[in-house]
C-alpha positions as CSV (number, residue, x, y, z in Angstrom):
1,M,-23.9,7.6,-36.1
2,A,-20.7,6.4,-34.1
3,K,-20.7,6.3,-30.1
4,I,-18.1,6.3,-27.7
5,S,-17.4,3.7,-25.2
6,P,-15.9,4.3,-21.7
7,V,-13.0,2.9,-23.5
8,A,-12.0,6.0,-25.8
9,A,-13.4,8.2,-23.4
10,K,-11.4,11.2,-22.0
11,Y,-13.6,11.8,-18.9
12,I,-16.6,9.8,-17.2
13,I,-19.1,11.5,-14.9
14,H,-19.9,9.3,-12.2
15,S,-23.1,10.2,-10.2
16,T,-25.6,8.3,-7.8
17,I,-29.6,9.2,-7.9
18,L,-32.1,8.2,-5.0
19,I,-36.2,7.9,-6.4
20,E,-38.7,7.8,-3.3
21,G,-40.2,5.0,-5.4
22,V,-40.4,2.2,-8.0
23,V,-39.3,3.5,-11.6
24,D,-37.0,1.5,-14.1
25,R,-33.7,1.9,-16.1
26,P,-35.9,3.5,-18.8
27,D,-37.7,5.9,-17.1
28,V,-34.6,6.8,-15.6
29,I,-32.8,7.5,-19.3
30,G,-36.0,9.3,-20.2
31,A,-36.0,12.0,-17.7
32,I,-32.1,12.6,-18.0
33,F,-32.9,13.3,-21.8
34,G,-36.0,15.2,-21.1
35,Q,-35.3,17.5,-18.4
36,T,-31.7,18.7,-19.7
37,E,-33.2,19.2,-23.2
38,G,-32.7,22.9,-24.1
39,L,-31.2,24.0,-21.1
40,L,-27.3,24.2,-22.3
41,G,-28.1,25.2,-25.8
42,N,-27.5,23.4,-28.9
43,D,-23.7,22.9,-28.4
44,L,-24.4,21.1,-25.4
45,E,-27.4,19.1,-26.4
46,L,-27.0,15.4,-24.8
47,R,-28.8,14.1,-27.9
48,E,-26.8,16.1,-30.5
49,L,-23.8,15.2,-28.7
50,Q,-24.5,11.5,-28.2
51,R,-25.2,11.4,-32.1
52,S,-21.8,13.6,-32.7
53,G,-20.3,11.0,-30.6
54,R,-18.8,13.3,-28.2
55,I,-21.0,11.4,-25.3
56,G,-20.7,7.7,-25.3
57,R,-23.9,5.7,-23.7
58,I,-25.4,6.6,-20.9
59,E,-25.2,3.5,-18.8
60,V,-28.3,3.6,-16.0
61,N,-27.9,0.8,-12.8
62,V,-30.8,1.0,-10.4
63,S,-31.9,-1.8,-8.0
64,T,-35.2,-1.5,-5.6
65,S,-35.3,-2.1,-2.2
66,S,-38.0,-1.3,0.8
67,G,-40.2,0.5,-2.0
68,K,-37.1,2.9,-3.2
69,T,-34.8,2.6,-5.9
70,K,-31.6,3.4,-5.7
71,G,-28.4,3.7,-8.9
72,E,-26.0,4.9,-10.3
73,I,-25.2,6.8,-13.9
74,I,-22.1,6.5,-15.9
75,I,-21.8,8.9,-18.4
76,P,-18.2,9.0,-20.8
77,S,-17.4,11.9,-22.9
78,S,-14.9,13.1,-25.1
79,L,-15.5,17.2,-24.4
80,D,-13.2,19.0,-22.6
81,K,-13.2,19.4,-18.9
82,T,-15.0,22.5,-18.8
83,E,-17.9,20.9,-21.0
84,T,-18.0,17.7,-19.0
85,A,-18.0,19.3,-15.8
86,I,-21.0,21.4,-17.3
87,V,-23.0,18.3,-18.4
88,G,-22.6,16.5,-15.1
89,A,-24.0,19.7,-13.4
90,A,-26.5,19.3,-15.5
91,L,-27.7,15.7,-14.2
92,E,-28.2,17.2,-10.9
93,I,-31.2,19.6,-11.7
94,I,-33.5,15.9,-12.8
95,Q,-36.0,16.5,-9.2
96,R,-38.6,14.2,-10.7
97,I,-38.7,10.8,-12.4
98,G,-42.1,9.8,-13.4
99,P,-44.2,10.2,-10.7
100,C,-42.0,10.4,-7.8
101,N,-39.4,12.4,-6.3
102,A,-35.6,11.9,-7.0
103,K,-32.1,13.4,-6.1
104,V,-29.4,13.0,-8.6
105,T,-25.4,13.5,-7.2
106,V,-22.8,13.7,-9.1
107,G,-19.5,12.2,-7.1
108,K,-16.8,12.6,-9.5
109,V,-15.7,13.4,-13.2
110,E,-12.6,10.8,-13.5
111,D,-10.1,11.6,-16.4
112,V,-9.7,8.4,-17.7
113,R,-6.4,9.2,-19.0
114,I,-4.6,9.0,-15.2
115,S,-5.3,5.8,-15.0
116,K,-4.1,5.2,-18.1
117,R,-1.0,6.7,-17.2
118,Q,-0.5,5.2,-13.9
119,F,-0.7,1.7,-15.8
120,V,1.5,3.0,-18.3
121,I,3.9,4.2,-15.4
122,D,3.6,0.8,-13.9
123,R,3.9,-1.6,-16.9
124,A,7.4,0.5,-17.5
125,K,8.6,-0.4,-14.1
126,E,8.3,-4.2,-14.8
127,L,9.9,-3.9,-18.1
128,L,12.7,-1.8,-16.9
129,K,13.4,-4.5,-13.8
130,D,13.2,-7.2,-16.2
131,L,15.7,-5.3,-18.5
132,T,17.9,-4.3,-15.8
133,D,18.3,-7.8,-14.4
134,N,18.1,-9.9,-17.3
135,T,19.6,-7.8,-20.1
136,L,21.7,-5.4,-18.6
137,P,24.5,-6.7,-16.2
138,D,25.6,-4.4,-13.6
139,S,28.6,-1.9,-13.7
140,Q,30.4,-3.6,-10.7
141,E,29.4,-7.2,-12.3
142,L,31.1,-5.9,-15.5
143,A,34.7,-4.9,-13.1
144,D,34.3,-8.2,-11.3
145,E,34.2,-10.2,-14.5
146,V,36.8,-8.0,-16.4
147,S,39.4,-8.2,-13.2
148,K,39.0,-12.1,-12.5
149,S,39.7,-12.4,-16.2
150,V,42.8,-10.3,-15.7
151,R,44.1,-11.8,-12.7
152,M,43.9,-15.4,-14.6
153,M,45.5,-14.3,-17.4
154,E,48.7,-12.9,-14.8
155,V,49.5,-16.9,-14.2
156,T,53.6,-17.1,-15.1
157,D,55.6,-20.1,-15.5
158,Y,58.5,-19.8,-12.8
159,G,61.9,-21.6,-12.1
160,R,63.4,-24.7,-14.4
161,E,60.4,-26.9,-14.3
162,K,58.1,-23.9,-15.8
163,L,55.4,-24.5,-12.8
164,A,52.2,-22.2,-13.0
165,A,52.4,-19.4,-10.6
166,G,50.7,-16.5,-9.6
167,P,52.4,-13.0,-10.1
168,A,53.6,-12.3,-6.7
169,I,55.3,-16.2,-6.4
170,E,58.7,-13.7,-6.2
171,E,57.9,-10.5,-4.5
172,S,55.6,-12.3,-1.3
173,D,57.0,-13.8,2.0
174,D,54.1,-15.9,1.8
175,I,53.9,-18.9,-0.7
176,I,51.0,-21.7,-1.4
177,I,51.9,-24.8,-2.7
178,V,49.1,-26.4,-4.7
179,E,48.6,-29.5,-7.0
180,G,48.2,-27.9,-10.7
181,R,47.6,-25.3,-12.5
182,A,43.5,-25.0,-12.5
183,D,44.1,-24.4,-8.5
184,V,46.4,-21.8,-9.1
185,L,43.8,-20.1,-11.8
186,N,41.1,-21.0,-9.2
187,L,43.0,-18.7,-6.8
188,L,43.9,-16.3,-9.2
189,K,40.4,-15.8,-9.5
190,H,39.8,-14.9,-5.6
191,G,42.4,-12.3,-5.6
192,F,45.2,-14.7,-4.4
193,K,48.7,-14.3,-6.4
194,N,51.1,-16.1,-4.3
195,A,50.3,-20.0,-5.2
196,I,52.5,-22.4,-7.3
197,A,51.9,-25.2,-8.6
198,M,53.9,-28.7,-8.1
199,N,52.6,-30.2,-11.6
200,G,52.7,-33.7,-10.5
201,T,53.0,-35.8,-7.2
202,S,56.9,-35.6,-6.9
203,C,58.0,-32.1,-5.4
204,P,60.2,-30.1,-8.3
205,E,63.4,-28.7,-7.2
206,T,62.0,-25.0,-7.3
207,I,59.6,-25.9,-4.7
208,K,62.2,-27.3,-2.5
209,E,64.5,-24.3,-2.8
210,L,61.1,-21.4,-2.4
211,T,60.3,-23.5,0.8
212,K,63.8,-22.5,2.0
213,K,63.6,-19.0,1.6
214,K,59.7,-18.5,2.4
215,N,56.5,-18.8,4.7
216,T,55.2,-21.6,3.1
217,T,51.3,-23.6,2.8
218,V,50.6,-26.5,1.6
219,F,47.0,-26.7,0.1
220,V,45.7,-29.7,-1.6
221,D,42.4,-31.3,-2.2
222,G,40.0,-32.9,0.3
223,D,40.9,-36.6,-0.6
224,R,43.2,-39.7,0.0
225,G,45.3,-37.9,-2.7
226,G,46.1,-34.8,-0.9
227,N,47.4,-36.9,2.0
228,L,49.8,-38.4,-0.2
229,I,50.9,-35.2,-1.8
230,I,50.9,-34.2,2.0
231,R,53.3,-36.8,3.3
232,E,55.5,-36.3,0.1
233,L,55.9,-32.6,0.5
234,L,57.0,-33.1,4.6
235,S,59.5,-35.2,3.7
236,V,61.4,-33.8,1.5
237,A,60.4,-29.5,1.6
238,D,60.8,-26.8,4.1
239,I,56.9,-27.1,4.7
240,D,55.5,-24.6,7.3
241,S,51.9,-25.1,7.0
242,V,49.1,-27.8,6.2
243,C,45.5,-27.1,4.8
244,K,42.8,-29.1,2.8
245,A,40.0,-28.3,0.6
246,P,36.3,-29.5,1.9
247,D,36.2,-33.2,2.3
248,G,35.4,-34.5,-1.4
249,K,36.5,-31.4,-3.0
250,E,39.3,-29.9,-4.9
251,V,41.1,-26.5,-4.5
252,E,40.1,-26.0,-8.5
253,E,36.3,-26.0,-7.8
254,I,36.0,-24.4,-4.3
255,T,34.7,-20.8,-3.6
256,K,36.4,-18.4,-2.4
257,K,34.5,-18.6,1.4
258,E,35.5,-22.1,1.7
259,I,39.2,-20.5,0.8
260,H,39.2,-18.6,3.3
261,K,37.7,-20.7,5.6
262,A,40.4,-23.5,4.4
263,L,43.1,-21.4,4.8
264,R,42.3,-20.0,8.3
265,G,42.1,-23.3,9.2
266,K,45.7,-24.5,8.9
267,I,47.7,-26.3,11.1
268,T,51.7,-26.5,11.4
269,A,53.2,-29.1,10.0
270,E,54.6,-30.8,13.0
271,Q,50.7,-31.2,13.6
272,A,50.5,-33.0,10.1
273,K,53.0,-35.0,11.2
274,L,51.0,-36.2,14.5
275,D,47.7,-36.4,12.4
276,L,49.1,-38.7,9.8
277,G,51.0,-40.9,11.9
278,I,54.4,-40.0,9.6
279,D,57.9,-39.5,10.8
280,D,60.2,-36.6,9.4
281,T,61.2,-39.1,5.8
282,G,56.6,-39.8,5.5
283,A,57.1,-43.1,6.4
284,L,54.4,-44.4,8.8
285,K,55.0,-44.9,12.4
286,E,54.3,-47.9,13.9
287,E,53.3,-47.4,17.6
288,P,52.0,-49.2,20.6
289,V,48.0,-49.0,20.8
290,S,48.8,-47.1,24.5
291,R,50.2,-44.1,22.6
292,G,46.9,-43.5,21.3
293,N,47.6,-42.0,18.2
294,H,45.5,-44.2,15.7
295,L,42.6,-43.1,15.6
296,G,39.4,-44.0,13.6
297,H,36.8,-41.8,12.8
298,T,34.6,-42.4,15.5
299,G,36.8,-41.7,18.5
300,R,38.7,-45.3,19.2
301,R,42.1,-46.3,18.9
302,E,42.8,-49.0,16.6
303,Q,44.6,-52.2,17.0
304,T,48.0,-52.3,16.0
305,Q,47.4,-55.1,13.9
306,R,45.1,-53.1,11.4
307,P,46.7,-50.2,11.0
308,A,45.8,-50.6,7.3
309,Q,42.5,-50.9,7.4
310,R,41.5,-47.9,10.0
311,R,44.3,-45.7,9.6
312,P,43.1,-41.9,10.7
313,E,42.3,-39.8,7.5
314,Y,44.3,-36.2,7.6
315,K,41.6,-33.4,8.7
316,K,41.9,-29.8,9.5
317,P,42.5,-28.4,13.0
318,E,39.3,-30.5,14.5
319,S,41.8,-33.8,14.6
320,R,44.2,-32.2,17.1
321,F,41.4,-32.9,19.7
322,Q,40.2,-36.7,18.4
323,R,43.9,-38.4,20.0
324,S,43.9,-39.5,23.8
325,Q,43.7,-36.7,26.4
326,S,46.5,-39.3,28.3
327,H,48.7,-41.5,27.9
328,S,48.0,-42.3,32.0
329,A,44.6,-43.4,31.2
330,P,44.4,-46.1,28.2
331,Q,40.6,-46.9,29.5
332,R,39.5,-43.8,28.6
333,T,39.5,-45.2,25.0
334,V,35.7,-43.5,23.4
335,R,34.9,-40.3,23.6
336,K,31.8,-38.6,24.8
337,E,28.8,-38.9,21.9
338,V,27.6,-35.3,21.7
339,K,24.0,-35.2,21.0
340,L,22.6,-32.5,19.6
341,S,19.0,-31.8,18.5
342,A,17.9,-30.7,15.1
343,E,17.0,-27.4,16.0
344,E,20.3,-26.8,17.7
345,K,22.6,-28.0,15.0
346,S,20.7,-26.1,12.6
347,K,20.7,-23.2,15.0
348,F,24.5,-23.0,15.1
349,K,25.5,-24.2,12.1
350,E,23.5,-21.0,10.4
351,T,25.1,-18.5,13.2
352,L,28.3,-19.7,12.6
353,D,28.2,-19.2,8.9
354,D,26.6,-15.4,9.9
355,L,29.7,-14.6,12.2
356,F,32.6,-15.5,9.1
357,G,35.0,-13.0,9.1
358,T,33.3,-10.9,11.8
359,R,35.5,-11.7,14.7
360,G,32.5,-11.9,16.7
361,A,30.9,-14.4,18.7
362,C,27.0,-14.6,19.7
363,I,25.9,-15.8,23.2
364,F,23.3,-18.4,23.3
365,D,20.8,-19.5,26.2
366,D,18.9,-22.6,27.0
367,K,16.2,-21.9,24.4
368,L,18.5,-20.7,22.1
369,N,17.9,-17.1,22.6
370,I,21.0,-14.9,21.7
371,L,22.0,-13.1,24.9
372,G,24.3,-10.9,23.1
373,K,27.0,-10.8,20.4
374,V,30.4,-9.3,21.0
375,P,33.8,-9.1,19.3
376,L,36.0,-12.0,20.3
377,S,38.6,-9.8,22.3
378,E,35.5,-9.0,25.0
379,L,34.1,-12.7,25.0
380,T,35.6,-13.8,28.2
381,S,35.0,-10.8,30.2
382,T,31.4,-11.0,29.0
383,V,30.8,-14.4,30.0
384,K,32.1,-13.8,33.4
385,S,29.8,-10.9,33.8
386,L,26.7,-13.1,32.8
387,N,28.1,-15.5,35.7
388,G,25.7,-18.2,34.7
389,G,22.6,-19.0,32.3
390,V,24.6,-19.6,29.5
391,H,24.1,-22.5,27.0
392,A,26.5,-22.4,24.1
393,L,29.4,-20.1,22.8
394,I,29.5,-19.6,18.7
395,L,32.6,-17.8,17.9
396,D,34.4,-17.1,14.8
397,G,37.5,-18.1,15.8
398,A,39.6,-21.1,17.4
399,V,38.3,-22.6,20.5
400,D,40.9,-21.8,23.3
401,V,42.7,-23.5,26.6
402,D,41.3,-19.8,28.3
403,L,37.7,-20.0,26.8
404,V,37.3,-23.8,27.7
405,R,38.3,-23.0,31.3
406,V,35.5,-20.3,31.6
407,A,33.0,-22.3,30.0
408,E,33.5,-25.5,32.4
409,K,33.4,-22.9,35.3
410,L,29.7,-21.2,34.0
411,G,28.1,-24.6,32.7
412,V,28.2,-23.9,29.4
413,K,27.3,-27.3,27.5
414,Y,28.5,-26.3,23.8
415,L,31.8,-24.6,22.4
416,V,31.7,-23.6,19.0
417,G,34.1,-22.5,16.8
418,T,35.9,-22.5,13.1
419,S,38.8,-24.6,14.8
420,S,40.2,-25.6,18.5
421,K,43.2,-25.4,20.2
422,V,42.9,-27.8,23.1
423,K,41.8,-31.2,23.8
424,E,38.5,-32.6,24.6
425,S,36.5,-31.8,27.7
426,Q,34.6,-33.7,30.0
427,K,32.4,-30.8,31.2
428,V,31.9,-28.9,27.4
429,S,31.4,-30.3,23.9
430,I,33.5,-28.7,21.5
431,L,32.2,-28.5,18.3
432,T,33.6,-27.3,14.8
433,D,32.0,-26.6,11.3
434,D,31.9,-30.1,10.2
435,K,30.5,-31.5,13.0
436,L,27.5,-29.4,12.2
437,V,27.2,-31.0,8.3
């Protein structure tokens, strides 16, 4: 007759055996069948149950130590739970095996289906997670995808030149001028509906008219071509503010965070003219070295006979404090180098990114432990109350004159912000985001 395996059983009887003597496995099995024979009636006779396949192969594992034998007995069963419990209890009547005293204790009757059910639950969780992550998109993702597509479909043709523009270009009081249609699409995708493209390097008449009526920001690529477009627009249109994409990137490829960061770091048109060294007509100024307007990327003033080779590149607000601090002190031509350790640079960069959009600030001691995190409106008063022990201040905003003065008095070593409204300080190192790359 067929015999069931533990895998096909519904229940498994687990019991232990302690024998005061040395016996072998066949002795234990013989005692089980012999001493339970006729005890439970014909329906629950172990030999008959095993022949019919309702009781599986009885497994006995024994080991001998110090003249005593210990082991376990495992019996798989496909009987119902009541009959299985009766068979398990019958094992405990065994008192002798061979010539030795023995004691059998049933530890538990295991329901195999519980472990199988748990396996089914665990596996179902894995399958559902895989289905959710890889197959079924989140409802919010679907909504975002649809809204982005709708926004990108809202590009309109504006003016006589049919310039690509966002749907809010007419009613908005503020507009953003970009280079091409792809830039307008990227801004639309991230929720900016007031952008308009130049469609070339020359300024169309439509844009000239718009700049006279609206607050205008120029947003160009982070390359030399972007500088040329800024010069063109500053000379022919009424521009209010200027900003650039990160160095080497184009407006059409940057992320939402980079767009917000660039727009928050915009500078006035007058400041852009000073940084680029141009006049109101867009032409380069020829000024003597003592004026201190020609700065290389290392911070030294350039000689007037080499303006073409080392002309300054336009940068975001941090370029404000790269010019000389005073016309009366031409001998101070080299700015003090800021020597950051790798740990400080990494910590400052990570903290500044975490603060993005919070309008808050973090205060660090010389071991780079955070002393506190406060809103920008409470930063100055909090730093004053600490009365020393501050190594660095990192803030989601511009470094201003008042904060620099307080930092100098309290011996703060580093001020890190998204931009700076002050010239360089001799006592405090002022850093912006691009200095931490």
